[in-house]
C-alpha positions, -999 to +999 in steps of 0.1 A: +003+002+003+015+036-009+009+060+018+002+096+001+012+127+015-009+158+019+008+176+002+004+145-031-027+149-027-035+183-026-019+185-059-040+161-079-068+176-063-065+212-080-049+230-110-010+230-113+005+258-102-032+277-088-059+273-064-062+236-050-090+231-027-089+196-015-121+176-024-149+176+000-128+208+026-130+242+022-094+245+025-073+267+005-042+264-008-020+287-031+014+279-051+029+315-052+021+344-038+010+358-074-017+333-073-024+342-040-028+378-047-054+371-079-075+352-050-066+374-020-106+378-011-109+340-013-084+333+013-088+359+038-124+344+038-112+311+043-091+325+071-118+343+086-143+310+088-116+292+109-107+271+074-073+260+060-055+289+042-019+286+026+006+306+004+035+290-003+065+310-015+095+286-026+105+264+000+084+282+021+045+278+037+029+305+050-007+301+070-033+330+073-049+329+104-077+352+120-065+374+142-091+366+169-087+329+165-053+329+166-050+354+196-074+330+216-051+298+207-025+312+220-041+328+251-053+289+260-011+277+251+003+302+265+003+308+301+007+341+319+032+332+345+033+365+358+037+366+397+032+393+416+047+408+454+036+431+481+065+445+491+077+481+504+039+495+505+036+484+465+038+463+445+063+442+416+052+421+387+075+398+367+076+370+349+102+343+354+122+338+322+116+373+306+140+399+313+104+422+324+098+432+360+081+463+369+066+481+402+034+500+411+021+518+439-009+499+435-017+466+423-034+483+390-004+503+381+017+477+384-004+453+359-006+485+339+030+487+337+034+455+330+016+459+304+036+487+288+067+468+295+056+435+278+051+456+248+085+467+247+098+432+254+080+423+220+087+455+204+127+446+211+123+406+200+112+418+168+138+444+158+166+428+176+164+397+197+145+378+171+175+353+169+190+354+203+186+321+217+170+327+248+144+352+234+134+328+202+113+302+218+090+336+232+074+340+195+040+327+207+042+353+239+054+376+213+025+369+192-002+368+222+011+400+228+012+421+200-026+407+188-037+418+223-054+451+232-045+461+267-080+453+285-071+412+267-034+415+279-049+425+311-069+396+316-042+373+298-018+388+330-039+381+361-055+350+347-090+365+338-111+342+315-102+364+275 
């Protein structure tokens, strides 16, 4: 019995070099940037509905994912691990393993400071720490931070649903 690879099936199901849809599914696959650009609406519609939507460029394949779905998924996979300590009449917040720690006169102020510090960390990670070995595995965290508004980031930090 011959085991088929997913891409073999997709190649046979679609037209060469174009939009490939697996029979019986609504997954959208484009084998080139040009083809994806020509069918951008279909690609974005599929992503918005939670369907698989990919674009291949050279040897790399990228997924197009709805932001709300991706953020929700990341929030469920990436725990906050934030720790809070009351000390010296104020509050300190830190996340073990991250170079981020803040202080505030109140709990809310400390959480607000942590939100700002996380945003700065995410920007630094994107701009200059991307390939640093001790920051490489923080990809999901940086995506979560970047895709969250302050309210959702606060909920994530303090462990509220969100």
